[in-house]
Residue frames as a rotation matrix with the C-alpha (Angstrom) as fourth column:
UNK 1
0.087 0.966 0.243 37.53
0.994 -0.098 0.038 2.96
0.060 0.238 -0.969 42.90
UNK 2
-0.810 -0.360 0.463 37.24
0.408 -0.913 0.003 6.56
0.422 0.192 0.886 41.95
UNK 3
-0.246 0.741 -0.625 35.01
0.912 -0.042 -0.408 8.10
-0.329 -0.670 -0.665 44.64
UNK 4
-0.688 -0.031 -0.725 35.29
-0.044 -0.995 0.084 11.49
-0.725 0.090 0.683 43.02
UNK 5
-0.899 0.364 -0.245 33.39
-0.262 0.003 0.965 10.24
0.352 0.931 0.093 39.96
UNK 6
-0.514 0.732 -0.447 30.76
0.756 0.633 0.167 8.49
0.406 -0.252 -0.879 42.10
UNK 7
0.038 0.504 -0.863 30.04
0.863 -0.453 -0.226 11.59
-0.505 -0.735 -0.452 44.16
UNK 8
-0.918 -0.375 0.127 30.38
0.381 -0.748 0.543 13.99
-0.109 0.547 0.830 41.31
UNK 9
-0.516 0.749 -0.416 27.56
-0.358 -0.630 -0.690 16.52
-0.779 -0.207 0.593 40.84
UNK 10
-0.477 0.327 -0.816 26.74
-0.854 0.048 0.518 15.05
0.208 0.944 0.256 37.42
UNK 11
-0.792 0.158 -0.590 26.09
0.146 0.987 0.068 11.57
0.593 -0.032 -0.805 38.83
UNK 12
-0.757 0.518 -0.399 23.96
0.450 -0.029 -0.892 12.92
-0.474 -0.855 -0.211 41.65
UNK 13
-0.534 0.559 -0.635 22.10
-0.647 -0.753 -0.119 15.09
-0.545 0.347 0.763 39.21
UNK 14
-0.589 0.280 -0.758 21.30
-0.570 0.521 0.635 12.12
0.573 0.806 -0.148 36.98
UNK 15
-0.815 0.272 -0.512 20.14
0.493 0.789 -0.365 10.06
0.305 -0.550 -0.777 39.97
UNK 16
-0.690 0.561 -0.457 17.96
0.095 -0.557 -0.825 12.90
-0.718 -0.613 0.331 41.19
UNK 17
-0.510 0.487 -0.709 16.45
-0.849 -0.419 0.323 13.34
-0.140 0.767 0.627 37.73
UNK 18
-0.688 0.227 -0.690 15.69
-0.142 0.890 0.434 9.62
0.712 0.397 -0.580 37.47
UNK 19
-0.793 0.394 -0.465 14.04
0.596 0.348 -0.724 9.57
-0.123 -0.851 -0.510 40.92
UNK 20
-0.600 0.571 -0.560 12.02
-0.319 -0.813 -0.487 12.64
-0.734 -0.113 0.670 40.05
UNK 21
-0.568 0.364 -0.738 10.90
-0.765 0.095 0.636 11.05
0.302 0.927 0.224 36.77
UNK 22
-0.745 0.280 -0.605 9.86
0.310 0.949 0.057 7.82
0.591 -0.145 -0.794 38.50
UNK 23
-0.746 0.467 -0.474 7.99
0.422 -0.219 -0.880 9.80
-0.515 -0.857 -0.034 41.14
UNK 24
-0.564 0.534 -0.629 6.16
-0.687 -0.727 -0.001 11.78
-0.458 0.432 0.777 38.46
UNK 25
-0.628 0.307 -0.715 5.20
-0.438 0.620 0.651 8.57
0.643 0.722 -0.256 36.62
UNK 26
-0.760 0.333 -0.558 3.86
0.600 0.690 -0.405 6.99
0.250 -0.642 -0.724 39.82
UNK 27
-0.685 0.509 -0.521 1.92
0.079 -0.658 -0.748 10.12
-0.724 -0.554 0.411 40.75
UNK 28
-0.578 0.470 -0.667 0.41
-0.814 -0.390 0.431 10.42
-0.057 0.792 0.608 37.28
UNK 29
-0.666 0.315 -0.677 -0.64
-0.026 0.896 0.443 6.77
0.746 0.313 -0.588 37.35
UNK 30
-0.782 0.343 -0.520 -2.13
0.611 0.262 -0.747 7.12
-0.120 -0.902 -0.414 40.84
UNK 31
-0.587 0.569 -0.576 -4.12
-0.259 -0.806 -0.533 10.23
-0.767 -0.163 0.620 40.05
UNK 32
-0.627 0.350 -0.696 -5.24
-0.728 0.057 0.684 8.75
0.279 0.935 0.219 36.74
UNK 33
-0.735 0.331 -0.591 -6.52
0.354 0.932 0.083 5.65
0.578 -0.148 -0.802 38.51
UNK 34
-0.698 0.476 -0.535 -8.34
0.476 -0.249 -0.843 7.76
-0.534 -0.844 -0.053 41.09
UNK 35
-0.606 0.473 -0.640 -9.93
-0.631 -0.775 0.025 9.88
-0.485 0.419 0.768 38.39
UNK 36
-0.645 0.332 -0.688 -11.11
-0.485 0.517 0.705 6.79
0.590 0.789 -0.172 36.53
UNK 37
-0.406 0.451 -0.795 -12.49
0.539 0.821 0.190 4.84
0.738 -0.351 -0.576 39.49
UNK 38
0.129 0.373 0.919 -13.15
-0.492 -0.780 0.386 7.76
0.861 -0.502 0.083 41.85
UNK 39
-0.243 -0.362 -0.900 -11.33
0.458 0.775 -0.436 5.72
0.855 -0.518 -0.022 44.50
UNK 40
-0.827 -0.091 -0.554 -12.79
0.562 -0.161 -0.812 6.22
-0.015 -0.983 0.185 47.96
UNK 41
-0.785 0.591 -0.186 -15.81
-0.569 -0.806 -0.159 8.17
-0.244 -0.019 0.970 46.67
UNK 42
-0.749 0.609 0.261 -19.31
0.613 0.786 -0.077 6.69
-0.252 0.103 -0.962 46.73
UNK 43
-0.810 0.582 0.068 -22.59
-0.440 -0.681 0.586 7.80
0.387 0.444 0.808 45.18
UNK 44
-0.658 0.678 0.329 -25.99
-0.102 0.352 -0.930 7.39
-0.746 -0.646 -0.163 46.79
UNK 45
-0.857 0.372 0.356 -28.44
0.490 0.380 0.784 5.73
0.156 0.847 -0.508 44.39
UNK 46
-0.783 0.622 0.021 -31.49
-0.611 -0.762 -0.214 7.99
-0.117 -0.180 0.977 43.84
UNK 47
-0.418 0.757 0.503 -35.08
0.251 0.628 -0.736 6.73
-0.873 -0.181 -0.453 43.99
UNK 48
-0.840 0.079 -0.537 -36.34
-0.519 -0.410 0.750 6.43
-0.161 0.909 0.385 40.41
UNK 49
-0.759 0.628 0.171 -39.36
0.631 0.775 -0.043 4.19
-0.159 0.075 -0.984 41.01
UNK 50
0.207 0.966 -0.155 -42.67
0.713 -0.257 -0.652 5.43
-0.670 0.024 -0.742 39.56
UNK 51
-0.020 -0.263 -0.965 -40.73
-0.464 -0.852 0.242 7.66
-0.886 0.452 -0.105 37.18
UNK 52
0.955 0.244 -0.170 -40.85
-0.251 0.354 -0.901 7.11
-0.160 0.903 0.399 33.43
UNK 53
0.626 -0.746 0.229 -37.84
0.699 0.666 0.259 5.16
-0.346 -0.002 0.938 32.23
UNK 54
0.290 -0.541 0.789 -36.43
0.663 -0.481 -0.574 8.05
0.690 0.690 0.219 30.15
UNK 55
0.603 -0.033 0.797 -36.54
-0.436 -0.850 0.295 10.41
0.668 -0.525 -0.528 33.15
UNK 56
0.929 -0.261 0.264 -35.06
-0.105 0.496 0.862 7.75
-0.356 -0.828 0.433 35.42
UNK 57
0.519 -0.768 0.376 -32.21
0.855 0.460 -0.241 7.07
0.012 0.446 0.895 32.99
UNK 58
0.322 -0.368 0.872 -31.43
0.224 -0.866 -0.448 10.81
0.920 0.339 -0.197 32.78
UNK 59
0.790 0.003 0.613 -31.35
-0.554 -0.425 0.716 11.18
0.262 -0.905 -0.334 36.56
UNK 60
0.829 -0.503 0.244 -29.04
0.279 0.751 0.599 8.19
-0.484 -0.428 0.763 36.93
UNK 61
0.419 -0.684 0.597 -26.79
0.813 -0.010 -0.582 9.47
0.404 0.730 0.552 34.16
UNK 62
0.531 -0.173 0.830 -26.44
-0.227 -0.972 -0.057 12.80
0.816 -0.158 -0.555 35.96
UNK 63
0.724 -0.263 0.638 -25.20
-0.641 0.084 0.763 10.87
-0.254 -0.961 -0.108 38.99
UNK 64
-0.202 -0.855 -0.478 -22.73
-0.966 0.256 -0.048 8.97
0.164 0.452 -0.877 36.77
UNK 65
-0.418 0.177 0.891 -24.77
-0.258 0.917 -0.304 5.76
-0.871 -0.357 -0.338 37.01
UNK 66
-0.859 0.055 -0.508 -26.01
-0.491 0.190 0.850 3.56
0.144 0.980 -0.136 34.15
UNK 67
-0.034 0.935 0.352 -29.67
-0.780 0.196 -0.594 2.57
-0.624 -0.295 0.723 33.74
UNK 68
-0.892 -0.203 -0.404 -30.31
-0.411 0.735 0.539 -0.97
0.188 0.647 -0.739 32.50
UNK 69
0.169 0.983 0.071 -33.75
-0.981 0.162 0.105 -2.55
0.091 -0.088 0.992 31.87
UNK 70
-0.821 -0.541 0.182 -33.62
-0.566 0.813 -0.139 -6.03
-0.073 -0.217 -0.973 33.40
UNK 71
-0.774 0.628 0.084 -37.29
0.617 0.777 -0.128 -7.05
-0.146 -0.047 -0.988 33.44
UNK 72
-0.711 0.643 0.285 -40.86
-0.401 -0.703 0.587 -5.92
0.578 0.303 0.758 32.86
UNK 73
-0.815 0.542 -0.207 -44.03
0.512 0.505 -0.695 -6.19
-0.272 -0.672 -0.688 34.92
UNK 74
-0.449 0.728 0.518 -47.53
0.327 -0.405 0.854 -4.81
0.831 0.553 -0.056 34.98
UNK 75
-0.653 0.352 -0.670 -49.26
0.619 -0.263 -0.741 -2.38
-0.437 -0.898 -0.046 37.32
UNK 76
-0.053 0.737 0.674 -52.56
0.944 -0.182 0.274 -0.99
0.325 0.651 -0.686 36.07
UNK 77
0.741 0.381 -0.552 -52.20
0.603 -0.740 0.299 2.05
-0.294 -0.554 -0.778 38.34
UNK 78
0.014 -0.812 -0.584 -49.00
0.015 -0.584 0.812 3.24
-1.000 -0.020 0.004 36.66
UNK 79
0.659 0.197 -0.725 -48.38
-0.646 -0.346 -0.681 4.50
-0.385 0.917 -0.101 33.15
UNK 80
0.887 -0.390 0.246 -46.60
0.459 0.795 -0.396 2.19
-0.041 0.464 0.885 30.66
UNK 81
0.313 -0.868 0.385 -42.84
0.324 -0.284 -0.902 2.70
0.893 0.407 0.192 30.83
UNK 82
0.593 -0.069 0.802 -42.85
-0.686 -0.564 0.459 3.57
0.421 -0.823 -0.382 34.53
UNK 83
-0.478 -0.820 -0.314 -40.15
-0.392 0.520 -0.759 2.08
0.786 -0.240 -0.570 36.75
UNK 84
0.628 0.746 -0.222 -41.65
-0.205 0.433 0.878 -0.55
0.751 -0.505 0.425 39.06
UNK 85
0.910 -0.403 -0.099 -38.49
0.249 0.340 0.907 -1.65
-0.331 -0.850 0.409 40.89
UNK 86
0.614 -0.789 -0.014 -34.79
-0.522 -0.393 -0.757 -0.85
0.592 0.472 -0.653 40.94
UNK 87
0.901 -0.434 -0.009 -31.67
0.316 0.641 0.700 -2.70
-0.298 -0.633 0.714 42.02
UNK 88
-0.756 -0.196 -0.624 -29.62
0.613 0.119 -0.781 -1.46
0.227 -0.973 0.030 43.89
UNK 89
0.298 0.937 -0.184 -32.40
0.932 -0.244 0.269 0.15
0.207 -0.251 -0.945 45.89
UNK 90
0.479 -0.034 0.877 -32.64
0.068 -0.995 -0.075 3.86
0.875 0.096 -0.475 46.60
UNK 91
0.832 -0.203 0.517 -30.12
-0.552 -0.401 0.731 5.01
0.059 -0.893 -0.445 49.18
UNK 92
0.787 -0.592 0.174 -27.52
0.537 0.796 0.280 2.33
-0.304 -0.127 0.944 48.45
UNK 93
0.543 -0.695 -0.471 -23.94
-0.559 -0.718 0.415 3.60
-0.627 0.038 -0.778 48.19
UNK 94
0.685 -0.296 0.665 -22.10
0.611 0.731 -0.305 2.59
-0.396 0.615 0.682 45.03
UNK 95
-0.368 -0.868 -0.335 -19.20
0.332 -0.459 0.824 3.74
-0.869 0.192 0.457 42.89
UNK 96
0.096 0.334 -0.938 -19.56
-0.701 -0.646 -0.302 5.81
-0.706 0.687 0.172 39.74
UNK 97
-0.501 -0.250 -0.829 -20.29
-0.841 0.366 0.398 3.78
0.204 0.896 -0.393 36.64
UNK 98
-0.848 0.244 0.471 -22.39
-0.048 0.849 -0.526 1.23
-0.529 -0.468 -0.708 38.53
UNK 99
-0.749 0.646 -0.147 -25.33
-0.092 0.119 0.989 -0.26
0.656 0.754 -0.030 36.62
UNK 100
-0.690 0.653 0.313 -28.77
-0.466 -0.070 -0.882 0.19
-0.554 -0.754 0.353 38.14
UNK 101
-0.943 0.334 0.006 -31.19
0.249 0.691 0.679 -2.51
0.223 0.641 -0.734 36.96
UNK 102
-0.672 0.738 -0.057 -34.77
-0.647 -0.623 -0.439 -1.41
-0.359 -0.259 0.897 36.41
UNK 103
-0.676 0.622 0.394 -38.08
0.672 0.741 -0.017 -3.28
-0.302 0.253 -0.919 36.10
UNK 104
-0.928 0.257 -0.271 -40.34
-0.341 -0.878 0.335 -1.34
-0.151 0.403 0.902 33.74
UNK 105
-0.200 0.952 0.232 -44.14
-0.131 0.209 -0.969 -1.34
-0.971 -0.224 0.083 33.50
UNK 106
-0.871 -0.098 0.481 -45.38
0.414 0.378 0.828 -2.98
-0.263 0.920 -0.289 30.28
UNK 107
-0.824 0.563 -0.072 -48.22
-0.501 -0.663 0.556 -1.79
0.265 0.494 0.828 28.06
UNK 108
0.272 0.942 -0.197 -50.53
-0.716 0.335 0.612 -4.65
0.642 -0.026 0.766 29.02
UNK 109
0.042 -0.184 0.982 -50.86
-0.918 0.380 0.111 -7.26
-0.394 -0.906 -0.153 31.72
UNK 110
-0.897 -0.373 0.235 -50.52
-0.291 0.902 0.320 -11.03
-0.332 0.219 -0.918 31.49
UNK 111
-0.115 0.870 -0.480 -53.15
-0.977 -0.012 0.213 -12.92
0.180 0.493 0.851 29.51
UNK 112
-0.521 0.073 0.851 -54.91
-0.272 0.930 -0.246 -16.28
-0.809 -0.359 -0.465 29.81
UNK 113
-0.866 0.171 -0.469 -56.28
-0.432 0.215 0.876 -18.48
0.251 0.962 -0.112 27.03
UNK 114
-0.009 0.957 0.290 -59.98
-0.968 0.064 -0.242 -19.30
-0.250 -0.283 0.926 26.98
UNK 115
-0.831 -0.266 0.488 -60.46
-0.203 0.963 0.179 -23.10
-0.517 0.050 -0.854 27.18
UNK 116
-0.742 0.568 -0.357 -62.95
-0.293 0.205 0.934 -25.05
0.603 0.798 0.014 25.07
UNK 117
-0.893 0.441 -0.086 -65.95
0.257 0.345 -0.903 -24.85
-0.369 -0.829 -0.421 27.39
UNK 118
-0.423 0.782 -0.457 -68.66
-0.747 -0.587 -0.313 -23.09
-0.513 0.209 0.832 25.32
UNK 119
0.497 0.756 -0.426 -71.30
-0.867 0.451 -0.210 -25.62
0.034 0.474 0.880 24.30
UNK 120
-0.030 -0.607 -0.794 -68.98
-0.392 0.738 -0.549 -28.34
0.920 0.294 -0.260 25.56
UNK 121
-0.675 -0.177 -0.716 -69.71
0.521 0.574 -0.632 -28.76
0.523 -0.800 -0.295 29.29
UNK 122
0.478 0.866 -0.145 -72.01
0.697 -0.274 0.663 -27.75
0.535 -0.418 -0.735 32.10
UNK 123
0.623 -0.165 0.765 -71.49
-0.270 -0.963 0.012 -24.73
0.734 -0.214 -0.644 34.33
UNK 124
0.912 -0.260 0.316 -69.96
-0.265 0.214 0.940 -26.71
-0.312 -0.942 0.126 37.19
UNK 125
0.478 -0.766 0.430 -67.21
0.804 0.578 0.135 -28.26
-0.352 0.281 0.893 35.06
UNK 126
0.429 -0.291 0.855 -66.59
0.553 -0.664 -0.503 -24.93
0.714 0.689 -0.124 33.32
UNK 127
0.828 -0.088 0.553 -66.07
-0.417 -0.755 0.505 -23.11
0.374 -0.650 -0.662 36.62
UNK 128
0.773 -0.578 0.261 -63.62
0.132 0.550 0.825 -25.76
-0.620 -0.603 0.502 37.84
UNK 129
0.347 -0.654 0.672 -61.59
0.938 0.253 -0.238 -25.57
-0.014 0.713 0.701 34.62
UNK 130
0.528 -0.106 0.842 -61.52
0.240 -0.933 -0.268 -21.77
0.814 0.344 -0.467 34.63
UNK 131
0.889 -0.174 0.423 -60.45
-0.456 -0.417 0.786 -21.49
0.040 -0.892 -0.450 38.26
UNK 132
0.678 -0.674 0.293 -57.74
0.494 0.713 0.497 -24.11
-0.544 -0.192 0.817 37.76
UNK 133
0.256 -0.566 0.784 -56.23
0.872 -0.216 -0.440 -22.02
0.418 0.796 0.438 34.97
UNK 134
-0.633 -0.517 -0.576 -56.43
0.741 -0.620 -0.257 -18.85
-0.225 -0.589 0.776 37.07
UNK 135
-0.519 0.517 0.681 -59.47
0.309 -0.629 0.713 -17.04
0.797 0.581 0.166 35.69
UNK 136
-0.892 0.442 -0.101 -61.72
-0.096 -0.402 -0.911 -14.79
-0.443 -0.802 0.401 37.73
UNK 137
-0.657 0.724 0.210 -65.40
0.667 0.430 0.609 -15.63
0.351 0.540 -0.765 37.23
UNK 138
-0.903 0.393 0.174 -68.09
-0.422 -0.886 -0.192 -12.96
0.079 -0.247 0.966 37.22
UNK 139
-0.294 0.884 0.363 -71.87
-0.422 0.221 -0.879 -13.32
-0.858 -0.412 0.308 37.73
UNK 140
-0.779 0.050 0.625 -73.49
0.469 0.708 0.528 -15.79
-0.416 0.705 -0.575 35.35
UNK 141
-0.552 0.660 -0.510 -75.98
-0.789 -0.612 0.062 -14.80
-0.271 0.436 0.858 32.67
UNK 142
-0.555 0.444 0.704 -79.01
0.235 0.895 -0.379 -17.00
-0.798 -0.045 -0.601 32.12
UNK 143
-0.510 0.400 -0.762 -80.71
-0.842 -0.411 0.349 -17.40
-0.173 0.819 0.546 28.76
UNK 144
0.623 0.773 0.119 -83.13
-0.690 0.615 -0.382 -19.81
-0.369 0.156 0.916 27.11
UNK 145
0.027 -0.622 -0.782 -81.39
-0.742 0.511 -0.433 -23.13
0.670 0.593 -0.448 26.61
UNK 146
0.323 0.048 -0.945 -80.50
0.301 0.942 0.150 -26.46
0.897 -0.333 0.289 28.23
UNK 147
0.939 0.153 0.308 -80.37
-0.219 -0.424 0.879 -26.01
0.265 -0.892 -0.365 31.97
UNK 148
0.677 -0.723 0.138 -76.87
-0.195 0.006 0.981 -25.44
-0.710 -0.691 -0.137 33.46
UNK 149
0.411 -0.546 0.730 -75.27
0.871 0.472 -0.137 -25.90
-0.269 0.692 0.670 30.03
UNK 150
-0.116 -0.543 -0.832 -72.61
0.138 -0.838 0.528 -23.32
-0.984 -0.053 0.172 29.10
UNK 151
0.694 0.490 0.528 -73.78
0.590 0.034 -0.807 -21.78
-0.413 0.871 -0.265 25.84
UNK 152
0.492 -0.593 0.638 -71.08
0.405 -0.492 -0.770 -19.09
0.770 0.637 -0.002 25.47
UNK 153
0.143 -0.550 -0.823 -68.42
0.951 -0.153 0.268 -17.11
-0.274 -0.821 0.501 27.34
UNK 154
0.737 0.120 0.665 -68.06
0.362 -0.901 -0.238 -13.35
0.571 0.416 -0.708 27.60
UNK 155
-0.050 -0.747 -0.663 -65.26
0.967 -0.203 0.155 -11.06
-0.250 -0.634 0.732 28.73
UNK 156
-0.712 -0.183 -0.678 -65.69
0.216 -0.976 0.038 -7.32
-0.668 -0.119 0.734 29.13
UNK 157
-0.011 0.889 -0.458 -69.03
-0.392 -0.425 -0.816 -7.43
-0.920 0.170 0.353 27.38
UNK 158
0.140 0.049 -0.989 -68.00
-0.988 0.075 -0.137 -9.31
0.068 0.996 0.059 24.25
UNK 159
0.927 0.256 0.274 -68.20
-0.273 0.962 0.026 -12.97
-0.257 -0.099 0.961 23.37
UNK 160
-0.078 -0.985 -0.153 -64.92
-0.983 0.050 0.177 -14.88
-0.167 0.164 -0.972 23.39
UNK 161
0.828 0.330 -0.454 -64.13
-0.466 0.855 -0.229 -18.29
0.313 0.401 0.861 21.97
UNK 162
0.810 -0.547 0.213 -61.73
0.291 0.689 0.664 -21.12
-0.509 -0.476 0.717 22.74
UNK 163
0.154 -0.869 0.471 -58.16
0.987 0.116 -0.109 -20.02
0.041 0.482 0.875 22.08
UNK 164
0.504 0.050 0.862 -58.81
0.197 -0.979 -0.058 -16.30
0.841 0.199 -0.503 22.55
UNK 165
-0.441 -0.694 -0.569 -56.47
0.807 -0.029 -0.589 -14.51
0.392 -0.720 0.573 24.96
UNK 166
0.574 0.646 0.502 -57.97
0.243 -0.721 0.649 -12.20
0.782 -0.251 -0.571 27.57
UNK 167
-0.190 -0.650 0.736 -56.42
-0.586 -0.526 -0.616 -10.18
0.788 -0.549 -0.281 30.42
UNK 168
-0.553 -0.115 -0.825 -55.81
0.394 0.837 -0.381 -12.33
0.734 -0.536 -0.417 33.48
UNK 169
-0.941 0.163 -0.297 -57.44
0.220 -0.370 -0.902 -9.78
-0.257 -0.915 0.312 35.77
UNK 170
-0.584 0.780 -0.225 -60.63
-0.794 -0.492 0.357 -9.47
0.167 0.387 0.907 33.69
UNK 171
-0.487 0.453 0.747 -63.48
-0.290 0.723 -0.627 -11.68
-0.824 -0.522 -0.221 34.99
UNK 172
-0.924 0.248 -0.292 -65.20
-0.205 0.324 0.924 -13.95
0.323 0.913 -0.248 32.49
UNK 173
-0.318 0.908 0.273 -68.96
-0.795 -0.098 -0.599 -14.40
-0.517 -0.407 0.753 32.39
UNK 174
-0.964 0.065 0.257 -70.58
0.159 0.918 0.364 -17.75
-0.212 0.392 -0.895 31.65
UNK 175
-0.388 0.878 -0.282 -73.78
-0.921 -0.354 0.165 -17.62
0.045 0.323 0.945 29.64
UNK 176
-0.974 -0.007 0.225 -75.82
-0.082 0.942 -0.325 -20.54
-0.210 -0.335 -0.918 30.97
UNK 177
-0.512 0.838 -0.188 -79.12
-0.118 0.148 0.982 -22.10
0.851 0.525 0.023 29.91
UNK 178
-0.861 0.242 0.447 -81.97
-0.479 -0.097 -0.872 -22.00
-0.168 -0.965 0.199 32.41
UNK 179
0.009 0.899 -0.439 -84.64
-0.892 0.206 0.403 -24.08
0.453 0.388 0.803 30.66
UNK 180
0.294 0.189 0.937 -85.92
-0.719 0.689 0.087 -27.35
-0.629 -0.700 0.339 32.10
UNK 181
-0.838 -0.540 -0.083 -84.60
-0.489 0.675 0.552 -30.67
-0.242 0.503 -0.829 30.91
UNK 182
-0.420 0.697 -0.581 -86.95
-0.472 0.380 0.796 -33.17
0.775 0.609 0.169 29.21
UNK 183
-0.474 0.215 -0.854 -87.28
0.638 0.752 -0.165 -35.17
0.607 -0.623 -0.493 32.44
UNK 184
-0.852 0.135 -0.505 -88.02
0.341 -0.589 -0.733 -32.01
-0.396 -0.797 0.456 34.42
UNK 185
-0.721 0.627 -0.294 -90.55
-0.682 -0.568 0.460 -30.90
0.122 0.533 0.838 31.81
UNK 186
-0.353 0.585 -0.730 -92.28
-0.024 0.775 0.632 -34.30
0.935 0.241 -0.260 31.98
UNK 187
-0.593 0.087 -0.800 -92.31
0.781 0.303 -0.546 -34.18
0.195 -0.949 -0.247 35.78
UNK 188
-0.903 0.248 -0.351 -93.67
-0.091 -0.908 -0.410 -30.65
-0.420 -0.338 0.842 35.77
UNK 189
-0.562 0.726 -0.396 -96.41
-0.660 -0.105 0.744 -31.55
0.499 0.679 0.538 33.24
UNK 190
-0.372 0.396 -0.840 -97.37
0.399 0.885 0.240 -34.63
0.838 -0.246 -0.488 35.27
UNK 191
-0.752 0.052 -0.657 -97.56
0.631 -0.230 -0.741 -32.56
-0.190 -0.972 0.141 38.42
UNK 192
-0.855 0.455 -0.249 -99.72
-0.490 -0.866 0.100 -29.99
-0.170 0.208 0.963 36.63
UNK 193
-0.407 0.718 -0.564 -102.12
-0.318 0.467 0.825 -32.71
0.856 0.515 0.038 35.43
UNK 194
-0.432 0.212 -0.876 -102.40
0.742 0.636 -0.212 -34.11
0.512 -0.742 -0.432 38.95
UNK 195
-0.884 0.103 -0.456 -103.05
0.240 -0.737 -0.632 -30.66
-0.401 -0.668 0.627 40.38
UNK 196
-0.718 0.647 -0.256 -105.74
-0.650 -0.490 0.581 -30.04
0.251 0.584 0.772 37.76
UNK 197
-0.323 0.600 -0.732 -107.48
0.151 0.796 0.586 -33.33
0.934 0.079 -0.348 38.61
UNK 198
-0.621 0.050 -0.782 -107.42
0.781 0.119 -0.613 -32.48
0.062 -0.992 -0.113 42.31
UNK 199
-0.906 0.292 -0.307 -108.92
-0.224 -0.946 -0.236 -29.06
-0.359 -0.145 0.922 41.66
UNK 200
-0.541 0.730 -0.418 -111.65
-0.546 0.072 0.834 -30.57
0.639 0.680 0.359 39.40
UNK 201
-0.338 0.398 -0.853 -112.54
0.543 0.822 0.168 -33.12
0.769 -0.407 -0.494 42.05
UNK 202
-0.803 -0.057 -0.593 -112.53
0.568 -0.372 -0.734 -30.53
-0.179 -0.926 0.332 44.80
UNK 203
-0.733 0.501 -0.459 -114.98
-0.435 -0.865 -0.251 -28.24
-0.523 0.016 0.852 43.01
UNK 204
-0.863 0.481 -0.155 -117.24
0.163 0.555 0.816 -30.90
0.479 0.679 -0.557 41.48
UNK 205
-0.446 0.752 0.485 -120.83
-0.824 -0.557 0.106 -29.79
0.350 -0.352 0.868 42.21
UNK 206
-0.833 0.201 0.516 -122.88
-0.216 0.741 -0.636 -31.96
-0.510 -0.641 -0.573 44.51
UNK 207
-0.793 0.580 -0.187 -125.65
0.011 0.320 0.947 -34.03
0.609 0.749 -0.260 42.89
UNK 208
-0.531 0.690 0.491 -129.13
-0.841 -0.358 -0.407 -33.30
-0.105 -0.629 0.770 44.20
UNK 209
-0.970 0.239 -0.047 -131.17
0.237 0.971 0.044 -36.33
0.056 0.032 -0.998 45.09
């Protein structure tokens, strides 16, 4: 074995160059991976609730986070497009590039369908059916008509019909008849006749003898 060739400066130079090249490749890969994933660095998620979605998305983008709309809800006290909830929540520590899921306020709230109750049932049945569905019931309006019979239904001052959709949080008003039934009319007339006879008898002048 020729040890002079093995330990020659040329061989050692080649080995050193190869080691240096491998070290440079490993370092470049390591730093590239760190730059891509920001290894060891975390970002605190900002609070974007109550902000409009466009403003929330911009704030998250500035923090190298991604805004994603995951759901919608309704809050009458907030403007449409406002962020109602976020996940992860504000203050959570995440890595760059993490998606933040947002629930956004819709333009209108949930609706309910008016059932077929107008001129189809009495007020007691109508109230049971409405409450079962989830309606809120406002004060009743009484008009001339069959007693306790539902003549029409109103919501926010206008008449609504079966199949119409109205906001779930808007109370409905039942327009109910308040006239007497035929039996009640007959009973009231009979009572009036009896009262009249009693009055006539009571005030009948005495006959002089």
